[in-house]
N, C-alpha and C positions, 0 to 999 in steps of 0.2 A: 422574597417570599415573605413579605411585608403585603404584596400586592393579593397574595392565591391563598398558602400553607397556613399563615401565621393569623390571618384574617375571617380563616374561616376556622382555625382553633377558638379564637375568641368565642365566636359565636357558638359552639360545642361544649365547652367546658364552665360548667356553671361556678361562679366565686365561690362555690360554697363547699367546696372539695378539691378548689385548687387556685392558684395564684399564679400570675403571669411577669417575669420580672424583665422587662420591655428592651431594656440595656444589657446585658445576658442573653437575652430570648430563649428562658428557661421558663416550663412549667412545675411547680414544684406541688403535687399533691399529697394530699394532709395524710397517705399510708407511706410516705417515702419517696413516692416514684416519681421519678423529674422525667418530660420530655426537655432535649437540649434540638435547635432547630440550629446547624451548620454550614456552609458552603466549603465548597474545594472548590476555587479559580486556577489555579495551574496545579503540578503534581507534587511541588512542593509542600502545597498546602494541607497534605495528607500527615507530614509529619505535626503539625497542629493537635494530630488527636492519637498520636504514638505512644501515650501512658492511660489514654480511655478505656474503658470498659464498657461495652453496650449488649443489653441482653436482644435486643430486635434494631435492625440500621433499618431505614427504610431510606429509596432513592426515587424522588422526583424527577421526570425527563433524561431518564437514566442514559440516552442517548448523547447529552448532553456530555457526557464523563469518559473520559478515556480507559479504557481496560485496566492501565496500572493504580490509576485512583480507583477504581471497583475491588480489584484482587488486593490492594491494600486493607482496606476495609472491613476486609469479610475476615482477616486478624483481628479487628477489633469486636470484633462480635464473640463474646467470652466474656465469662464469669464464674464463682465457686458456686453461686446459688444454682438451685433446682429448675429455674424457669428455660423454657426453652427457649434453647437460641433460632435466632433463623432472621434472614433476609429478604426483605419484597422492594418490587420498582415497580414504575410505572410508565408508559413513553408511549412518543409516537415515535414513528419509523422517520428515517435522517439524522443530520444534527454529526457531529465529529464522529461519533461513537456506535454510530451505524453498521457497520462492520462486523464488530465486535460481537456487538448486543446478537445480532443477529447471528452468529458464527454459533456464540454459547449459548441461546435460546432458542434462537426458534428451528435452526437447521438441525437440527439434532433429532430428529424422530417426529411423532404425533401430536400435538396441542392438545391442551386438558390432559394427557396425560405423566404422569411423575417416570422421569429418565434417571437412571443410577449411575453415579458415578463415582470414582477413588474417592474422590473430593467431597462426592455428598451428591445430593439430590437436585434436580431440577426439573422446573414446569413454566412454559410455554402458555396464558388465558389470551388466545383473545380475547377483546370487546371490541365493539364498533359504536359509531356514535347511536346506529341503532337500536343498541341492548339500556341506551339509556334512559329510562322510558320517564322519570324527573320532568329529564332534558325538555325529549320532545311533549312531554305535555304541557308543559311552560314554555315554551319555544318550538313550538313544529315548523319556523321559517326558518330555522341554525340549519337546516339539511339545501334550502335551498340554496342560504349564503355560502355555502361551501362548494356550490359546482360555480359557484364565480370565481373560485383560485382559477390557479395554470394548473396545469395535469396533474404534476404528480406532486403538487402540495394537494389535490384533489382526492388525486388517489393514497398517498398516503393518511388523510385525517377523513376520508368521506370512507374507504373500504378497509382501511389498517394493509395497505400494497408496502409487502417488505422487500419487493424485486426491486424498485426503487431506490436513488441516493438522490437524497437532495444535496447538492454542492460539490458533487462529485467530479473533481478535476478531470477525470481520463474518461467520460460516459461511452467513449466506441468501445471503450475493451472489452469484447465477449471470451468467456471461458475456454465457448466453443471452438474460436476462431481463432485466437491467440495462442493456446494450450495445446499443446502435441505429444504425443507420445516421443521417449527418445528412439532414435538409433545413430548408425555409426559415421560420424562426420566421417566424409572421404578425405585422402591425404591434401587434397589439392587445392582444398578451400582455404583462406586467409582465415587466422585464428585473432582474435584482439581478445584483450585482457584489461576490464576498465575498472577502477575500484574508488571506494569511499571508507578513508582510513580515518579512524578515532580511538578510543582506548573504549569508548562506549560502544564501540562497533566498525569491525573491520568487515567492511563489505564488499567482494571481490565477485563479476561476473566475468564469464569466459564467452568469446561471441564466436558463433563462426561465418562468415557469407560466400556466399556461394555468386555465382558467376552472370549471375541473372538478378544479383544486387537485391539475394533477399539474404535477411540477418536473423540466427538461429540463437539464441541465448539456452548453451546448454549444459553451465555448470557454475554454482556458485557456490561461497564459503560468508558464513554468516556467522562468526564469532564476535563476540566481547572481550573484555578485558585480554588482550593479546597484547602487548609491550610490541612495537616493531619488528626486535628483530623476531619477537614467536610467529609476528605473524607473515614477515615474509618468507622461514621453515615452514609454517602451514599451506603459504601460495607451492612453493619449491615442492612441496611434496607432491599437492594436485596438480602439480603440473607436467605431461610429457611430450607435451605440442610444441612448435616453433611459433613463437608468438611474434607475428608480423609488425606488432603496435601496442602499446600498454600505457594507458593515458590517467590522467590522476589530478587531482582540481588543483589548483596553485598552490593554498595554501600548504602542502606536503614540502615546497622547498623553501618556506621561514627557519629560519636557522635559530636553535638555541643559543642563549650568550653563555652557558656554562661550556659547552663541547662546541660551537662553533658548527657543530656539524644538522643539517636538515633531514627530516624526514626522509625523503627522498636520497640524502646518501645515503645512510644506513641502506633502504632499499638498494642501491647499487649497488652498498658494498655483497649486499648475496646475491647479484645476478639480473638483477630486477631493474633496467633501465628505464626511467618514467618519463612519456610523455607529457608536457602540461597541458591541462586541456582549457579550452575558453570556460568560463564559469560563469558565463551571465544565463542569468536562471528563464528571464522571459524568450530569451532563445532557444535555449536549450529545450524548454517543455514547446515550444512550438517545433519542433525539430521531433519529438518521441513524438505529439501529435502526430505527423505525415509519418512516421515509420509504425505509428499504428491505423493509422485510415482503413476502414473497411474498403474492399476495391474486389470486380470480380473479376477473374482469370479470363483466361484464354476460352474456358469452356461454360464460363458463367456463374461456375462459384465462386461465392462471398470469401476472401480471402484477406492476408494483410505483408507488408512485407517483412514483418517485425514475428516470430515466433517462438513462446517460448517452454523447453523440457517440462514437462508435469515435475519432472524433484528437483526442479528448483523453485522449494514450496512460499518461500519467503520472498521473492519478486512475486511469485502469483500472488499473496496475499496482500501485498504492499501497494503494487501499485496502484489495481483496482480502491482502495480504499484510501489515499488521497485528498484531498479537499481544497476549495479554492480556500487564499487567503482572505481575510476577510475585508483586506487592503487596497490589498491588490491582487484584482480578479483573475490578471494572466499569469500569477504563480500561486503556489502551492502553501497549503498552509506550514509550520514548520512543527506543530504541533499536533501530535505526539511527534514528538520527535524522533521513535524508536520507527515508522512505516517512511522516513525520508531516505533511506542508508542506500538498501538496494536502488530505486528510483534516481537518487543522486548519480549512480554509480552508472547507472544505462544513459542518465540526460547524459555525461561526459560520452559516449561513446555516439550519442546519437549526433550532437552537437558539430563531432570533429570530425564525420561518416556520413556527407551527405553527396558525391559527387560516384558519378559509374564507375565500375573496376574494368580494368580489361587485363586481358589475358592471354601473355605472350605460348606459342604453340611452335614446336618446331615439327614442318610435314615434308612428307619421300619426297624427292621428286619426280618431278613431272608437270604438266601441266591440268590447270582446275578451271572447267569454266565456271562461272556464278553459280549455276542450278549446283553443280557438286560443293562447292563453296559454302552454300548456306548449308547444304543437308550436313555439312559437320560443323554447324554453330556459325559461321559468317556471314553477311548482313550487308546493305549497301555496296557489294565488289560488281561493277557494272560487267568491268571487262576481264577475258580469262587473264590469267597469271600464270606463265610456266615458271618452274623453281627446277634451276639448273644444279643447284646443290640445296642440302639441308640447308631449310633458311626459317626464321619466325615470321610470323602473321599476326597485330593483332586482334583478339577476338572483338567484335563489337557488340553490346548491350542487343540483347536478342528484343 
């Protein structure tokens, strides 16, 4: 702010009507009005403003903030006077808050139109660099310099394109490919359950795996403030399927000093016997990239090995919102933490299940040619098989 907003304010406000305290970053005007310059670096910083009252709040580069930061500061826009209260923000696409800002302001409807909600009204006013007549008159080469940027940055800064996501970790995610309408899961498919548990969030995913190695995330639990026994009850209430394997992170096996029990022990007492998942983050995200990779099916249609049912709204919301960690490009940022729970649960499944499945079937008595076996779904069998008794044959991956 010292290099931008504060510097501009020093040029704007005459000393005859206001004075600036550089140590407190406050303008004080002769009529009693004040302007505070403040910052929020992490989500805990919002509590510095817990007792504050502001008639007007302005955010510069809103996408650099999390949604929690923004929502909390809305509660600080208050006062007993009759001055109109409100928030305004300016920003470019990209950054840690790109997804929620797009959802809150861009995706709600037509721009330059006031949209009413029960919590208040919102409006998105697009502003392109071409609209800044002062900049173009004094620095006409600025647009040319924008053309030197990489494609994503150029689209964001020159065209205000909100369909890109600067720093997006799973850039391959496409709603039209990875999200599908629910259907009945066949009884013969294997069902996996995977979780990321904490008091701040209990995130559980149910995943069905078909015999062609396609995974379908078809159900989710996403709820905070559940103690372990309450979480276990919720999970049991939502589960009628036979669970083939139940994955959880290694920290659930840490024992409580007072009780000597671990979180995994309490889940086991409730009939949920967990399998400890590999918690290597880099390997896990690479595995998830592989599952999300867009490929062509036999008909030449774009698809992927992982699909998500449209009712799993929290996974659909959080997975494409993850961004790269600033220090480790092979890892996701852990802030905002709320975005990481469902993807972490999915990561445990992807890490642990990376090999083709086989299926055992009982064939009736008879002699089968390779063509007949292929018609039944069995491949790579070059000689006839005579089945004198009811037997089992491993189905090969198609």
